[in-house]
Every structure is written in structure tokens, then in C-alpha cells.
C-alpha positions in Angstrom: 0.0 0.0 0.0 2.6 2.7 0.9 4.9 1.5 -1.9 2.2 2.0 -4.6 1.0 5.3 -3.1 4.6 6.7 -3.0 5.4 5.3 -6.5 2.4 6.8 -8.3 2.6 10.1 -6.3 6.3 10.5 -7.1 5.6 9.6 -10.7 2.9 12.2 -11.1 5.0 14.8 -9.4 8.0 14.0 -11.5 6.0 14.3 -14.7 4.7 17.7 -13.7 8.2 18.9 -12.8 9.7 17.7 -16.0 6.9 19.1 -18.0 7.7 22.6 -16.6 11.3 22.1 -17.4 10.4 21.4 -21.0 8.0 24.3 -21.1 4.9 22.2 -21.4 1.6 22.7 -19.6 0.3 19.2 -20.1 2.3 16.3 -18.5 0.9 14.0 -21.2 3.0 15.9 -23.8 6.3 14.9 -22.2 9.1 13.7 -24.4 9.5 9.9 -24.4 12.8 10.1 -22.5 11.4 12.4 -19.8 8.4 10.0 -19.4 10.8 7.1 -19.0 12.9 9.0 -16.5 9.9 10.1 -14.4 8.6 6.5 -14.3 12.0 5.2 -13.1 12.3 8.0 -10.6 8.9 7.2 -9.1 10.1 3.6 -8.6 13.4 4.6 -7.0 11.8 6.9 -4.5 9.2 4.4 -3.4 11.8 1.6 -3.1 14.1 3.7 -1.0 11.2 4.7 1.4 9.9 1.2 2.0 13.2 -0.7 1.8 13.7 -1.3 5.6 10.2 -2.7 5.8 10.8 -4.9 2.8 14.0 -6.2 4.3 12.3 -6.9 7.6 9.5 -8.8 5.8 12.0 -11.1 4.0 13.9 -11.7 7.2 10.8 -12.6 9.0 9.8 -15.0 6.3 13.1 -16.7 6.6 13.2 -16.8 10.4 9.7 -18.4 10.7 10.2 -22.0 11.7 7.9 -24.6 13.3 7.6 -24.0 17.0 9.3 -20.5 16.8 8.0 -17.0 17.4 5.0 -15.6 15.5 3.1 -12.4 15.1 4.3 -9.2 16.8 6.9 -11.1 18.9 8.6 -12.3 15.7 8.6 -8.8 14.2 10.2 -7.4 17.3 12.7 -10.2 17.7 13.7 -10.0 14.0 14.2 -6.3 14.1 16.3 -6.5 17.3 18.4 -9.2 15.7 19.0 -7.2 12.6 19.9 -4.1 14.7 22.3 -5.9 16.9 24.0 -7.4 13.9 24.9 -4.3 11.9 22.7 -1.5 13.1 20.8 0.5 10.5 22.9 -1.0 7.8 21.1 -4.4 8.2 17.9 -2.8 7.1 19.5 -1.5 3.9 21.4 -4.5 2.7 21.2 -4.8 -1.1 19.8 -1.3 -1.4 22.1 -0.3 -4.4 21.1 -3.4 -6.3 17.4 -2.8 -5.3 17.5 0.7 -6.7 19.4 -0.4 -9.9 16.7 -3.0 -10.5 13.8 -0.8 -9.5 14.5 2.0 -12.0 14.2 -0.1 -15.2 11.3 -2.1 -13.7 9.3 1.0 -12.9 10.3 2.8 -16.1 9.4 -0.2 -18.3 6.2 -0.9 -16.4 4.8 2.7 -16.3 6.0 3.7 -19.7 4.6 0.6 -21.4 1.3 1.1 -19.6 1.0 4.7 -20.7 2.1 3.9 -24.3 -0.4 1.1 -24.7 -3.2 3.1 -23.1 -2.6 6.0 -25.4 -2.4 3.7 -28.5 -5.7 2.0 -27.6 -7.4 5.3 -26.7 -6.4 6.8 -30.1 -7.5 3.6 -31.9 -10.9 3.7 -30.1 -11.4 7.4 -30.9 -10.7 6.6 -34.6 -13.1 3.7 -34.7 -15.9 5.5 -32.8 -15.3 8.9 -34.5 -15.1 10.7 -31.1 -12.7 12.7 -29.0 -10.0 10.8 -27.2 -11.3 11.8 -23.8 -14.4 9.8 -24.6 -12.5 6.8 -25.9 -10.4 5.7 -22.9 -10.2 1.9 -22.4 -12.5 0.3 -19.9 -11.5 -1.5 -16.7 -11.0 -4.9 -18.3 -8.8 -3.5 -21.0 -6.9 -1.4 -18.5 -6.3 -4.5 -16.4 -5.0 -6.3 -19.5 -2.6 -3.4 -20.3 -1.4 -3.5 -16.7 -0.8 -7.2 -16.9 1.4 -6.8 -20.0 3.4 -3.9 -18.7 3.8 -5.5 -15.3 5.0 -8.9 -16.7 7.5 -7.1 -19.1 9.0 -5.0 -16.3 9.1 -7.9 -13.7 10.7 -10.3 -16.2 13.4 -7.8 -17.3 14.8 -7.2 -13.9 14.1 -10.5 -12.2 17.7 -11.6 -11.9 18.5 -8.4 -10.0 15.6 -9.0 -7.6 16.9 -12.6 -7.0 20.3 -11.3 -6.0 18.8 -8.5 -3.9 16.6 -10.9 -2.0 19.5 -13.2 -1.2 21.5 -10.2 0.2 18.5 -9.3 2.3 17.9 -12.8 3.7 21.5 -13.9 4.1 22.4 -15.6 7.4 18.8 -16.6 8.2 17.5 -20.0 9.2 16.2 -20.7 5.6 19.1 -19.0 3.8 22.3 -19.6 5.9 24.9 -18.4 3.3 26.4 -15.0 3.7 27.9 -12.6 1.1 30.4 -9.7 1.2 28.5 -7.7 -1.4 26.9 -7.5 -4.8 29.7 -9.1 -6.7 30.1 -12.0 -4.2 26.4 -13.0 -4.3 26.4 -12.8 -8.1 29.4 -15.1 -8.5 28.2 -17.6 -5.9 24.8 -17.8 -7.4 26.0 -18.3 -11.0 28.8 -20.7 -9.9 26.5 -22.8 -7.8 23.3 -22.8 -9.9 24.2 -21.5 -13.3 22.4 -18.8 -15.1 19.1 -20.6 -14.4 19.7 -19.7 -10.7 19.1 -16.0 -11.6 15.5 -16.9 -12.8 14.6 -19.3 -10.0 11.0 -18.7 -9.0 10.1 -16.5 -11.9 6.8 -18.3 -12.7 5.2 -18.0 -9.2 6.5 -14.4 -9.1 4.7 -13.6 -12.4 1.5 -15.3 -11.1 1.6 -12.9 -8.2 2.8 -9.7 -10.0 0.5 -9.8 -13.0 -2.9 -9.8 -11.2 -1.6 -7.4 -8.5 -0.3 -4.9 -11.1 -3.6 -5.2 -13.1 -5.7 -4.4 -10.1 -3.4 -1.6 -9.1 -3.6 0.1 -12.5 -7.4 -0.1 -12.6 -7.6 1.6 -9.2 -4.9 4.1 -10.2 -6.7 5.0 -13.5 -10.1 5.3 -11.9 -8.6 7.4 -9.0 -7.1 9.8 -11.4 -10.4 10.2 -13.2 -12.3 10.8 -9.9 -9.7 13.3 -8.7 -9.6 15.1 -12.1 -5.9 14.5 -12.7 -4.6 14.5 -16.2 
């Protein structure tokens, strides 16, 4: 919830700021590169803001064992363990890789969504002989566009997300190995599992991402319409 709110809020704010820099009144008239940059920036800002919670979530998942702590006690115990290990640094392990992966993911996802939506809107307007404002795709089509853009973005950066997750969860009950940094986790993963190791779990990930992104875009698009945002 916070991640999506921060991502879309930062994206809309970035579009407006870049539109002013380009001397445009309408954010929809942004140049393709500015659109791409605004989309990536929105993802980076949201990732940085929620990264400590994301790391804590992964650590909790890896520390959950039969007969162990659960609920709030597990949250507190995991946070204390992380803090005693390396202080605030424990909550930001793998952040550089996370940001590097988030920029292309968010940029591809949002830019693809906007492009496909504009293409379908223009096509609908041509067929119906009406203004583009009256030819926007419906909720089902919007969900379909979101599914395509989300799957494209998630697949493109999946290897980076695998390595980031391993950095976040290193030294836990489920993932005991530890790494010295980005290069170390990359070498050990490829050496031990081959290139296929970088795509381990991509199918269930897509099964989660595609419907989630579809619903998010439907809500995002309708929220913009209700709020009168362009």
C-alpha cells in the first residue's frame, strides 16, 4: 500500500516537474525520455522509502520455523536481531542493487502502460469517431494493459531481484549463506546454480505480480479520473 502510493505520487510529481522544465503545460505531452525518467524516478523513491520494511519482511519469512516465534513477537525479535547485527545497515542490505533494479522495472512498467493506453485510446477514438477523452479503455482493457506492462517489467529485472533478496535474507534459518556484497552474491549464485539460478521462482512471481499490477492500474486509473488528474 505505501509503496504504490509513493510510487504513483512521485511519478505524477516528476511528470509535472519535468513538463515545466520542458516548457509544457500538459504532462501528457512529455518527451519519451522524460516520461521514461519520471517513471523510473517514481520507482526509486518508493523503493528507498519502503526498503527497511521490505528487508524486515523477507527476514521474518526466513526466520519463521515450526515452534518458533510468530506475530508481533517475531517482528520485534527479528528487528532486534537485525539491529544488533549491523545497526541501520542491516535494514538497507542490497539497497544499491534494489535501486538499480527498480529504475528499469518501474520505467518499463509505467512507460509501457502509458504507451499502450494512449495507443488503444487513439484507436478507439478513430473507430468511434469521437474525442480521445471519450475513448479511454474500460476497466477490463486497463487490467489487460497493466498485466502486459507488469509482466514485461518484472521479467526484465528478475535476476537483479533474486540477488537483492539473497542479500536481504543472508544468514537466516532458511538461507544460511552470507555474502560480502553484490559481486560476491552474483558469483556464488551463478557458480552454484548456473544462469538458471538467476531466474529461480520467476513463474510464481509472475503469477503474483500480473494480477496485482492489473488491479493496481485499474484503481490508479479510476482514482485519477475521480480526482480530475490528467
